[in-house]
Structures are given as C-alpha cells and as structure tokens.
C-alpha positions as CSV (number, residue, x, y, z in Angstrom):
1,X,88.0,94.5,92.5
2,X,90.8,95.8,94.8
3,X,93.3,94.0,96.9
4,X,96.1,94.6,99.4
5,X,99.1,92.1,99.2
6,X,102.6,92.0,100.5
7,X,105.9,91.3,98.8
8,X,109.4,92.4,99.6
9,X,108.4,93.6,103.0
10,X,106.0,96.2,101.6
11,X,102.2,96.3,101.1
12,X,100.6,97.2,97.8
13,X,97.0,98.4,97.2
14,X,96.1,97.4,93.6
15,X,93.2,96.8,91.3
16,X,93.2,94.9,88.0
17,X,95.3,96.3,85.1
18,X,97.5,98.4,87.5
19,X,101.2,98.7,86.8
20,X,103.3,98.6,89.9
21,X,107.0,98.6,90.8
22,X,108.1,96.1,93.4
23,X,111.4,94.9,94.9
24,X,113.3,92.7,92.3
25,X,111.9,89.2,91.8
26,X,113.8,86.3,90.3
27,X,111.1,85.6,87.6
28,X,111.7,85.9,83.9
29,X,110.1,88.7,81.8
30,X,106.8,87.6,80.4
31,X,106.1,85.0,83.1
32,X,103.3,85.1,85.7
33,X,103.8,85.6,89.4
34,X,101.1,84.6,91.9
35,X,101.0,86.3,95.3
36,X,99.1,84.4,98.0
37,X,99.9,86.8,100.9
38,X,96.7,88.8,100.4
39,X,95.7,90.9,103.4
40,X,92.3,92.2,102.1
41,X,90.1,91.9,99.0
42,X,87.4,94.6,98.8
43,X,85.6,94.2,102.1
44,X,87.1,90.8,103.2
45,X,89.8,91.3,105.7
46,X,91.9,88.3,106.8
47,X,93.7,87.4,110.0
48,X,96.5,87.7,108.9
49,X,95.7,86.6,105.3
50,X,92.6,86.0,103.3
51,X,92.3,82.2,102.7
52,X,92.3,81.1,99.1
53,X,92.9,84.6,97.8
54,X,95.5,85.3,95.2
55,X,96.8,88.1,93.0
56,X,98.2,87.1,89.6
57,X,100.6,89.5,87.9
58,X,102.7,89.4,84.8
59,X,106.4,90.6,84.8
60,X,106.9,93.4,82.3
61,X,110.5,94.3,82.9
62,X,113.4,94.5,85.3
63,X,115.5,97.6,85.9
64,X,117.3,99.9,88.3
65,X,116.0,103.2,89.7
66,X,117.8,106.5,89.5
67,X,121.1,106.8,91.4
68,X,121.0,108.4,94.8
69,X,124.1,109.8,96.4
70,X,125.0,109.0,100.0
71,X,127.4,111.5,101.6
72,X,128.9,111.1,105.0
73,X,131.2,113.4,106.9
74,X,132.4,114.3,110.3
75,X,132.9,118.0,110.9
76,X,136.4,119.2,111.7
77,X,137.9,115.6,111.3
78,X,138.7,115.6,107.5
79,X,136.4,112.5,107.1
80,X,134.3,112.5,103.9
81,X,132.8,109.5,102.1
82,X,130.6,109.5,99.0
83,X,128.7,106.5,97.9
84,X,126.0,105.9,95.2
85,X,123.2,103.4,95.1
86,X,120.7,102.2,92.5
87,X,117.8,100.0,93.8
88,X,116.8,97.1,91.5
89,X,113.1,96.7,90.7
90,X,110.6,94.6,88.8
91,X,107.7,96.2,87.0
92,X,104.4,94.2,87.2
93,X,100.9,94.5,85.7
94,X,98.1,93.0,87.7
95,X,96.2,90.4,85.6
96,X,93.6,88.9,88.0
97,X,92.5,89.1,91.6
98,X,90.6,86.2,93.0
C-alpha cells in the first residue's frame, strides 16, 4: 500500500517500511507519529485530504544535515559575507498506512 502525505510544507510518497527524512519534529526518539493529512492512498484521491486515512510512523533519530556554505558578495565594492547552515531533520520509518 502506498500513500502521499504532507508534513513540513512538503509532500512524501511512501509505502510501508520506508525510511524517510522529514523536517524536524518535536517528538521523542522511539515514539510514534500519526499523519492525518493524507492526499492519496493507492487509487483513492481526496479533495483535499482522504477522510479517515492516516500514516503511522516511528521516530528513529534526530540529526542535522551536512553543512552548506552561503557566500554573498558585491563586485568592486569590497563586500563579502560567508555563512554556514545545517538543516535539522527527523528520520522516520513508516509502520502502517490505513
């Protein structure tokens, strides 16, 4: 069974036992998270969401992605600015789609 759900402003296409990385969630490691904003399950498409549908996931870990460097400059003006960023994430495993 496959489903499309939303979290953190993004859509995820998953099936059972998939491991996915989503925007950081406030849940503890080992706890379950239920997503009810399901856009589609197999052939059922909701308007905007499928009623009574849910995706249950388990939180595996929290972490931060690799650092990216942001470099800004203005030519001929002696303006240079370097900045780094590491995006936090939550790793989930899909337990059940219903």
